N, C-alpha and C positions, 0 to 999 in steps of 0.2 A: 689386237695387242692385249696380252695378259694382264692382270692386275700386277703381277710382279714386275713385268716389263715396263708399265706405266710407272710404277713407284721408282724402278731404277732411272727412268729418264727423268722424272721429277727431281731426284737427288741430283743428278748430273747438272741439270738446268739451274737448280737452286745454287749449287757451289759456284758455277760461272757468273750468273748473273747478279748474284747477291754481292760477289767479290766486286764486280764492275759498278755496281750501284753504290757500294760503301766508299770505294776508293777513288771513282773518277766522276760519278755524276752527282753526289749528294750535295757537295756545294754549289755546283752549278745550278741544279735543280731549285735548291733554297733560295738562290739570288735571283732567279728567273720569275718563278711564281710566288708573287706576294701574297700574304694574307688578306683577309676581308676587310680587315680596318685594324684600329687600335683599341686596346683594353685598358683600363685603369690598372696600374701595378702598385704603386705606394706613393707616400708624399716625402719630399725631402725640403731642406732649407733653401730658400730662394738665394740664387747668385746672380750678381749683376750682369745683365744680358739676357736673363731668362725671359720668355714672353709672359707678360702680366696677365694675360688672360687664362693661364693655367694656375694662378694664385688660387689656393685652397682657403677661402676666407674664414671658414668655421676653425681650422687648425690655427690659422694665424692668429684669430682673436683669442684663442686659448692659451697660446705661447707669447702674445704680444711681440712676435716678430713674424715676417712673412714665410709661408711655406708653399711650395709648389707641387702640382700633382704630376707624377710620372707615368706615362703611358708605355705600354710595349706592344708590338705587332702581334695581332691574333694569326697565329701561323697555321692553325688547323684548317685544311682545304679538303674538299672532295676531288678525287681524281677518278674519272670514268674512263674505261678503256671500251672502244667500240671495235669489236673484232670480226672480220669478215671470214667466216669458215665455209664459204661456197666452194663448189667443186674446182673452180679454176686456182684456188689457193693451193691446191695439190700438184701444181706444175712446177717444175724447176730442173734446169740442166746444168748449173754450176755447182757451188759447193753445198747447195741445199735447196730443199723445196720452199716456196713462198710461205706456206704454213709453218715450217720449221722457223724461218726468220721472223714471222710474226709471233710465234711463241716466244722466242728469246727476247724481243723488243718489249713485248707485254710483261713478261717477267722482271726485266731491267726497269721499266717504268714503275712496275709496282712495287719492287723493293725501294726503289729511290723515293717514293711516296711514303711509305710506311716507316723508312728512316726518319722523315721529318713529321712523322706522328700525324700524317694525314689518312683519311679513309680512302679506300679503294673499292671500286665496283666495276662490273663488266656486263655489257650488252654484246652477246654474240649473236650474229646474224647471217643469213643468206638472203633469199627474197622475203624473208619473214624473220621475225625476232625468234630465235630458236631457243634462247635462255637468258634470263636476267639474274645477275648475282649482285644483291644490294650492296651498297658501300658499307665497309666495315673496317676496323683495324685488327692488328695482329699477324703474327706469323703463320698460325694454323689457317687463317683466312686466305693469307698470300698463297700458301701451298694448295690451297683448294683452288684457287684460281689457275695456278700452273698446271694442276691435273686437268682442269677443265680444257686449258689451251691445248694441251697434248691430245687428250681423248675424244673430246666432245665432236660428234659428227652430225651433218645437218639431218634433221628429221624430214623437212617440207620437200625441199628441191635443191638442184645445184646452182640455181640461178642467184644472182645478185642484185639487191635493191638497197643502195646505200640511204636512200630517202626514207625507207621504213625504219632503219635504226635511229636516224636522226629525229624522227617524228616520235618515236618511243622515248627518247631521250628528253625530248621537250616535255612530253606529258608526264613521265615519272618522276622527274628531279625538279623541284621547285627552286631550290638553292642553285646558285651559280657554282659551275664546277670547272676544273681543268680536264678537258676532254681530248683524248688522243684516239684518231678514227685511223685504224690501220686496216688497208683494203688495197686490192690491186685496181679498183675502181672500174672494173669491167661491168658496168651497172646501168640501169634504166636512169634517165635525168633525175637530179636531185637538188636543182637550183633553190626552190623555194624553201625546202626543209632545212638546207644548209644555211640559208640567210637567216632564218628564224633562230636556228641553234647557235649561229656565231654572235647574234645580237645578245644572248642570255648567258652564254658560255664563252670560255676562254679556249678556242677549238684549235686544235693542230692535226691537220691531215697528214699521214704517212702513206705516200704511194709506193707500194712493193711491186717489183716487177722483176722479170727475168730478161737475160740478154736475148733469149729467142722468143720473148713476147714481141720484142722489137723488130728482129730480123730473122726470116726464115732461112735456115740453112739448105744448101743446095744437096740433096741426098736422094735423088732420083723419084721413082714412084713409090709412095709409102701410104699405107693405110692409117688414118688418124681418126681420133674422136674428139667431137665437140666438148670440151670440158664441162660446159653449162648444160647442154641439151643431152649430152650421152650419144648423139648420132654418129654413125661411123661411116666414113666414105674416103674414097681413093685421091690421092692429091699429087701431081707432078710437080715436085719441089724444084726442079731443073727449069721450069717455065717461069722466065723473069717476070712476065706479066702477074703471074700469081704471087710471086714473091713481093713485087711492088704493092699490090692491092693489100697484102697482109701487113706490109708496113706502113702503108697509108691508113688502115685501119686503128693501128696501135697510135700513130699520131694524132688522128682525129679525136679518139678517147682521151689521149693525153691533153690535147689542147683545150677541149671542153672542160676538163679537170682544172687545169690551171686557171682558165677564165672563170669558172665558178667560185673557185676559192679566192681569187683576186676580187671579185665583185663582192663577196660577203664580207671580206675584211680578215678572213681566217688565215692561219699560216699553213703552207704545205711543203713538205719535205718529199724527195724522191731518194728511194734506196733499193739497189740492184741486189739480187741474191748473192753476188760475190764481192759486193762492196763492204768496206771496213764501217759499219754502222756505228761504231764508237766514235770515230772522228766526225761523222755527220751530225750525230746527236751533240757532242760536245761543241761543235761549231754553231749549231742552232742555239744552244743554251746560252753560250757566251755572247753570241752577236744579237741576242734579243734585246 
């Protein structure tokens, strides 16, 4: 993809996702993810019913009648996106590739965060951490993130290791963050890293998959490539036993993923490439 093509795509995604985050997600995002605590704002005169523990005794003594401290929520948060850019994310048979959906979701979440004056950072990963973009604020920073979401390719391999990304998050970020983990979770086991990350961070997994990740179509003898290893082989897709094994593999991975997230206490959403992700995200924000 040329620089001009990348910039054109960045602009297209910015227009679509910024509009969604401004008009749809901003309120839900704000109410769902609370700040880290309360900070002092001002003092005002005591009103009967105010909690006496908030009386400011210095100001009260100065004016000879009671004043109380007023606090406001500290809204600034750190939002981290953990983004799977392994080869399996380049699969998709419906409206878009899994990678395209991940890009849109990442952009929507980034704009929702920046609308609320939160910092946003990204960890791109395959079976290694491919790139780390430290949390910052500002439109130029968000546009840089979108460029990376569109154009960054894995340098190391096409495989996936979710645990590597979670371990990196635990090591690099000392403060609590809101973390969205976007992946198809075709990964090595990651239980331990997930449990450690979920203790420290408010973690939300977003499982991205395609209709034909789950079920193999009957299309005769076809040559296929393993998206992770690159190995080519012939497959008789009319063979019911092969189709059953294919479906069972997806169910096994999905079951492991659900159980791991449930055990860790983290949230998990499932979004198919032809789903309306707006409704799914809205439902999650409102129901949380």
